[in-house]
RODO-2510 file (C-alpha; in nm, 4 decimals, decimal comma):
residues 90
     n   res          X          Y          Z
     1     m     4,6420    11,4637     8,7036
     2     n     4,6698    11,4396     9,0806
     3     k     5,0202    11,4026     9,2273
     4     d     4,9162    11,0978     9,4331
     5     i     4,7809    10,9219     9,1277
     6     n     5,0916    11,0144     8,9332
     7     k     5,3071    10,8656     9,2103
     8     d     5,1005    10,5457     9,2030
     9     i     5,1462    10,5165     8,8276
    10     y     5,5186    10,5921     8,8635
    11     d     5,5555    10,3138     9,1217
    12     e     5,3648    10,0649     8,9063
    13     v     5,5795    10,1424     8,6011
    14     l     5,8915    10,1052     8,8141
    15     r     5,7668     9,7682     8,9390
    16     a     5,6999     9,6561     8,5812
    17     l     6,0545     9,7318     8,4633
    18     s     6,3160     9,4578     8,4717
    19     f     6,6750     9,4526     8,5991
    20     l     6,7621     9,1557     8,3773
    21     e     6,6479     9,2461     8,0276
    22     p     6,5536     9,5627     7,8419
    23     i     6,1847     9,5732     7,7494
    24     n     5,9746     9,7917     7,5220
    25     k     5,6673     9,9976     7,6131
    26     e     5,4242     9,7235     7,5150
    27     k     5,5891     9,4731     7,7483
    28     i     5,5865     9,7328     8,0276
    29     i     5,2114     9,7737     7,9900
    30     l     5,1588     9,3966     7,9644
    31     s     5,3577     9,3347     8,2816
    32     m     5,1540     9,5902     8,4775
    33     d     4,8876     9,4555     8,7101
    34     s     4,5497     9,4278     8,5359
    35     e     4,3647     9,5494     8,8479
    36     f     4,5848     9,8565     8,8529
    37     l     4,5072     9,9288     8,4870
    38     q     4,1373     9,8974     8,5619
    39     l     4,1739    10,1595     8,8349
    40     f     4,3337    10,3989     8,5830
    41     p     4,1448    10,3479     8,2554
    42     d     4,2584    10,6881     8,1260
    43     f     4,6294    10,5941     8,1490
    44     t     4,7777    10,6894     7,8115
    45     n     5,0906    10,6197     7,6135
    46     e     5,1919    10,9859     7,6532
    47     e     5,1798    10,9540     8,0329
    48     l     5,3927    10,6408     8,0126
    49     e     5,6434    10,8254     7,7956
    50     t     5,6527    11,1176     8,0413
    51     i     5,7147    10,8824     8,3336
    52     l     5,9884    10,6951     8,1449
    53     n     6,1590    11,0256     8,0541
    54     q     6,1416    11,1352     8,4175
    55     m     6,2941    10,8040     8,5300
    56     q     6,5710    10,8440     8,2745
    57     k     6,6520    11,1931     8,4086
    58     e     6,6599    11,0505     8,7632
    59     k     6,8924    10,7720     8,6357
    60     v     6,6514    10,5024     8,7530
    61     l     6,6549    10,3368     8,4122
    62     t     6,8698    10,3022     8,1042
    63     v     6,7387    10,3455     7,7510
    64     s     6,8822    10,1505     7,4582
    65     k     6,7764    10,0862     7,1001
    66     a     6,6864     9,7523     6,9464
    67     d     6,7998     9,6528     6,5978
    68     n     6,4674     9,7690     6,4556
    69     g     6,5056    10,1155     6,6164
    70     e     6,2595    10,0532     6,8991
    71     l     6,3483    10,1996     7,2402
    72     l     6,4125     9,9489     7,5186
    73     y     6,4046    10,0311     7,8897
    74     q     6,5935     9,8573     8,1709
    75     k     6,5934     9,9369     8,5404
    76     n     6,9334    10,0284     8,6886
    77     l     7,0665     9,8503     8,9925
    78     p     7,0911    10,0852     9,2899
    79     k     7,4449    10,1945     9,3586
    80     r     7,5948    10,0818     9,6847
    81     s     7,8418    10,2854     9,8805
    82     l     8,1930    10,1649     9,9524
    83     w     8,0940    10,0972    10,3125
    84     q     7,8009     9,8780    10,2057
    85     r     8,0220     9,6748     9,9730
    86     i     8,2858     9,6199    10,2433
    87     k     8,0183     9,5324    10,5001
    88     s     7,8686     9,2678    10,2697
    89     l     8,2007     9,0831    10,2610
    90     f     8,1822     8,9985    10,6322
***
């Protein structure tokens, strides 16, 4: 797969993830833009898993398990430096 296409898919998966609640793979795919999925009809579950593993290594998302053993994914809030936190107070 081309690196540009892979980056586009990575960005779309990142956009589909939520800060507020952990979601499973099915909800990630359902929250992706339908036009985007039409552009990439060969997008597979294995590619999604690879992208999610890469995001986990980069600490972009957190993985947890549901009661039924299903993996849930949640986007991490970006860390702010001490200077940014002090600056936001004024």
